[in-house]
C-alpha positions as CSV (number, residue, x, y, z in Angstrom):
1,X,-0.1,0.1,-0.1
2,X,1.3,3.4,-1.4
3,X,1.7,6.3,1.4
4,X,1.6,9.9,0.8
5,X,3.6,12.5,2.0
6,X,0.5,13.4,4.0
7,X,0.7,10.2,5.9
8,X,4.4,10.9,6.7
9,X,3.7,14.4,8.3
10,X,0.9,13.2,9.7
11,X,2.9,10.6,11.9
12,X,5.7,13.0,12.1
13,X,3.7,15.7,14.1
14,X,2.2,13.2,16.3
15,X,5.9,11.7,17.1
16,X,6.9,15.2,17.9
17,X,3.3,15.9,19.8
18,X,4.5,12.8,22.0
19,X,7.9,14.8,22.6
20,X,6.3,17.9,23.4
21,X,4.0,16.2,25.7
22,X,6.9,14.2,27.3
23,X,8.8,17.5,27.8
24,X,5.8,19.2,29.7
25,X,5.3,16.1,32.0
26,X,9.1,16.1,32.9
27,X,9.2,19.8,34.1
28,X,7.7,19.7,37.2
29,X,9.4,16.6,38.1
30,X,12.6,18.2,37.7
31,X,11.1,20.9,39.7
32,X,10.2,18.6,42.3
33,X,13.3,17.1,42.6
34,X,15.2,20.6,42.6
35,X,12.9,21.6,45.4
36,X,13.3,18.2,47.5
37,X,17.3,19.1,46.6
38,X,17.6,22.3,47.9
39,X,15.5,21.7,51.3
40,X,17.6,18.9,52.3
41,X,20.7,20.8,52.3
42,X,18.6,24.2,53.6
43,X,17.4,22.0,56.8
44,X,21.0,20.0,57.3
45,X,22.4,23.5,57.0
46,X,19.9,25.2,59.6
47,X,20.6,21.9,62.2
48,X,24.4,22.8,62.0
49,X,23.4,26.5,62.6
50,X,21.6,25.2,65.7
51,X,24.7,23.1,66.9
52,X,26.9,26.0,66.6
53,X,28.9,24.4,63.9
54,X,28.1,27.8,61.2
55,X,31.5,27.0,58.8
56,X,29.6,23.7,57.8
57,X,26.1,25.5,57.8
58,X,27.6,27.8,55.1
59,X,28.5,25.5,53.1
60,X,25.1,23.6,52.9
61,X,23.7,27.1,52.4
62,X,26.1,27.9,49.5
63,X,24.7,24.3,47.9
64,X,21.0,24.8,48.7
65,X,21.6,28.8,47.1
66,X,23.3,27.1,44.2
67,X,20.2,24.9,43.4
68,X,17.6,27.7,44.6
69,X,19.3,31.3,43.9
70,X,16.0,33.1,43.8
71,X,14.7,31.6,47.3
72,X,15.2,34.9,50.0
73,X,15.2,32.3,53.0
74,X,18.3,30.8,52.0
75,X,20.6,34.3,52.0
76,X,18.7,35.1,55.5
77,X,19.7,32.0,57.0
78,X,23.2,32.2,55.5
79,X,24.0,35.8,56.7
80,X,22.5,34.7,60.0
81,X,25.3,31.9,59.8
82,X,28.1,34.9,58.7
83,X,27.0,37.4,61.2
84,X,28.1,34.7,64.0
85,X,31.1,34.4,62.3
86,X,31.6,37.9,62.3
87,X,31.7,38.2,58.8
88,X,30.0,41.1,58.7
89,X,30.3,41.9,55.1
90,X,28.7,38.6,53.7
91,X,26.4,38.7,56.4
92,X,25.4,42.2,54.9
93,X,25.3,41.2,51.2
94,X,22.9,38.4,52.2
95,X,20.5,40.6,54.4
96,X,20.4,43.0,51.4
97,X,19.5,40.4,49.2
98,X,16.6,38.7,51.1
99,X,15.5,42.3,52.0
100,X,15.0,42.9,48.2
101,X,12.5,40.3,48.5
102,X,11.3,40.8,51.4
103,X,11.6,44.6,52.5
104,X,9.2,44.4,55.3
105,X,11.1,41.7,57.6
106,X,12.1,44.7,60.2
107,X,13.9,42.0,62.1
108,X,16.4,41.3,59.3
109,X,16.8,44.8,58.7
110,X,17.8,45.2,62.1
111,X,20.4,42.6,61.5
112,X,21.5,44.3,58.3
113,X,22.3,47.5,60.4
114,X,23.9,45.4,63.2
115,X,26.5,44.2,60.1
116,X,26.8,47.6,58.9
117,X,27.7,48.7,62.3
118,X,30.3,46.5,63.1
119,X,31.7,47.3,59.7
120,X,31.9,50.6,60.4
121,X,29.4,51.9,57.6
122,X,27.7,54.4,60.4
123,X,25.8,56.2,57.9
124,X,24.1,53.1,56.6
125,X,23.7,51.5,59.6
126,X,21.8,54.6,61.2
127,X,19.5,54.6,57.9
128,X,18.8,50.8,58.8
129,X,18.0,51.4,62.7
130,X,15.8,54.6,62.0
131,X,13.4,52.3,59.6
132,X,13.7,49.7,62.5
133,X,12.2,52.2,65.2
134,X,9.8,53.7,63.0
135,X,8.3,50.4,62.3
136,X,8.9,48.6,65.5
137,X,8.9,51.9,68.5
138,X,9.2,48.7,71.0
139,X,12.6,47.8,69.5
140,X,14.7,48.9,71.9
141,X,18.1,47.5,70.8
142,X,17.6,49.6,67.3
143,X,17.3,52.8,69.5
144,X,20.9,52.1,71.5
145,X,22.4,51.5,68.2
146,X,20.7,54.2,66.7
147,X,21.5,57.0,69.3
148,X,25.3,55.3,69.0
149,X,25.5,55.8,65.5
150,X,23.6,59.3,65.6
151,X,26.7,60.4,68.6
152,X,29.7,58.9,65.9
153,X,28.1,60.7,62.9
154,X,27.8,63.8,65.1
155,X,31.5,63.4,66.4
156,X,32.6,62.8,62.8
157,X,30.9,66.1,61.5
158,X,31.3,68.5,64.2
159,X,34.1,70.2,63.1
160,X,32.7,71.1,59.3
161,X,29.2,72.5,59.6
162,X,28.8,71.8,56.2
163,X,29.4,68.1,56.1
164,X,26.8,68.2,59.6
165,X,24.0,69.9,57.6
166,X,24.6,68.2,54.4
167,X,24.3,65.0,56.6
168,X,21.1,66.2,58.6
169,X,19.9,67.2,54.7
170,X,20.0,63.0,53.7
171,X,18.6,62.0,56.8
172,X,15.5,64.2,56.4
173,X,15.1,63.2,52.8
174,X,15.3,59.5,53.9
175,X,12.7,60.1,56.4
176,X,10.4,62.2,53.7
177,X,10.9,59.3,51.0
178,X,9.9,56.5,53.7
179,X,6.9,58.3,54.6
180,X,6.0,59.0,51.0
181,X,6.3,54.9,50.8
182,X,4.2,54.4,53.2
183,X,1.5,56.2,52.0
184,X,1.6,54.9,48.3
185,X,1.1,51.4,50.3
186,X,-1.8,52.4,52.5
187,X,-3.4,54.4,49.2
188,X,-2.3,51.7,47.0
189,X,-3.4,48.7,48.7
190,X,-5.1,49.4,52.3
191,X,-7.6,51.7,51.1
192,X,-9.0,50.0,48.0
193,X,-9.0,46.5,50.0
194,X,-11.3,48.4,52.8
195,X,-13.5,49.9,49.9
196,X,-13.9,46.5,48.4
197,X,-14.4,44.7,51.6
198,X,-17.1,47.5,52.1
199,X,-18.9,46.9,49.0
200,X,-18.8,42.8,49.5
201,X,-20.3,43.3,52.9
202,X,-23.2,45.4,51.5
203,X,-24.2,42.6,49.0
């Protein structure tokens, strides 16, 4: 029986369709395997940190991050281990990466401020501690650090009125922009949510 070229094309398409379907089925399986792999290294790293084995914990977190580089909790955990090792530069870097994804984590911002403080980056530390005290006025450690930073900055700029005024201006601008950010969140999220809640409640 003679087959036309259309039969050949139809068979070829059915084979290619099978491979496409197979590839789509394999993607979730591969992702699931990667998730299991990174969770193993993350959990093992946490166990090591709890035992006080910070160096070993960091090695496990490194592996977990190579598998899942966009997961902010991994940077948070590794940053804490670096902080315990007094590796303040690495800690600040990890905390910054985690805060890029989760900027609302006040305690994480406090830890980054502590890292900056120990690096001698007093201005960056001061900015973090100000924001922490604004978000959590009951945070006594942040107030203590903030006041220490303020004293250091005042002493540093005390001999130059121009630099002191410039520092004060930058601090005021920072507070202003943070205030505008909070207003944007309120008007962009909270107010519409309340309005929709009221609409649904009236139905």
